C-alpha positions in Angstrom: 94.1 82.2 126.3 95.0 84.7 123.7 92.5 86.8 121.6 93.4 87.6 118.0 91.5 90.5 116.5 90.6 91.2 112.9 88.4 93.6 111.0 87.1 93.9 107.5 85.0 96.5 105.9 82.3 95.0 103.7 82.6 96.4 100.2 78.9 95.9 99.3 79.6 92.8 97.2 78.2 89.3 97.8 81.8 88.1 98.6 81.3 88.6 102.3 81.7 84.9 103.0 85.0 84.6 101.1 86.3 87.9 102.5 85.6 86.8 106.1 86.9 83.3 105.6 90.1 84.8 104.1 90.5 87.1 107.2 90.2 84.1 109.6 92.7 82.1 107.5 95.1 85.0 107.5 94.8 85.5 111.3 95.6 81.8 111.7 98.6 81.9 109.3 100.1 85.1 110.6 99.9 83.7 114.2 101.1 80.2 113.1 98.0 78.5 114.4 96.5 75.2 113.4 92.8 74.4 113.7 93.3 72.5 117.0 94.5 75.7 118.7 91.2 77.6 118.1 88.9 77.6 121.1 86.1 79.8 119.8 85.3 82.7 117.4 83.1 85.8 117.9 81.8 87.6 114.8 80.4 91.1 115.4 78.8 93.2 112.7 77.8 96.9 112.9 74.1 97.8 113.1 74.0 99.0 109.4 74.4 95.4 108.2 71.3 93.1 107.9 73.0 89.8 108.4 76.3 87.9 108.3 76.0 84.3 107.1 78.1 82.9 110.0 77.0 79.3 109.5 78.2 79.4 105.9 81.4 81.0 107.0 82.1 78.4 109.6 81.3 75.6 107.1 83.8 77.2 104.7 86.4 77.3 107.4 85.8 73.7 108.4 86.3 74.6 112.0 84.4 72.6 114.7 84.6 75.2 117.5 81.9 77.3 119.3 81.1 80.5 117.6 78.8 83.5 118.3 77.5 86.3 116.2 76.5 89.6 117.7 75.5 93.0 116.4 76.9 96.2 117.8 76.4 99.9 117.4 78.7 102.0 115.2 80.4 104.1 117.9 83.0 106.0 115.8 83.6 107.2 112.3 84.8 104.6 109.8 82.9 101.7 111.4 80.2 101.5 108.6 79.6 98.0 107.2 82.2 96.5 109.5 82.8 92.9 110.5 84.9 92.3 113.6 86.4 89.0 114.5 87.7 87.9 117.9 89.4 84.5 117.5 90.2 82.9 120.8 93.2 80.5 121.0 94.2 78.2 123.8 97.9 79.1 123.2 99.8 81.9 124.9 101.3 83.9 122.0 102.1 87.4 121.2 99.1 88.2 118.9 99.4 89.7 115.5 96.1 91.4 114.7 94.9 92.1 111.2 92.8 95.2 110.2 91.5 95.2 106.7 89.5 98.4 107.0 87.4 99.5 110.0 90.6 100.3 112.0 89.5 101.1 115.5 91.0 103.6 117.9 90.0 101.4 120.8 90.2 97.7 121.5 87.4 95.4 120.4 
């Protein structure tokens, strides 16, 4: 199993669903993955965000895989309004991660 990581910093607009969906699609495209290669997805948001409409995001993605949503503490500067994605694939690949803001010094 390989874990692909992605982050996006919410810009305060209502476009969080389209932004998050675009990030997942970009992770899949950059790593040459089809939908059948996705095992599960974990969405994590920083504690300064009220909510992430994960069900709406998953419907937009049209993926039928297990998914989880968790909230985490902001533990370093630059992590405000941050959405982190851990996409688990059942393929052994050299992962190409995508960081659209919220670049972390440590691993997710």
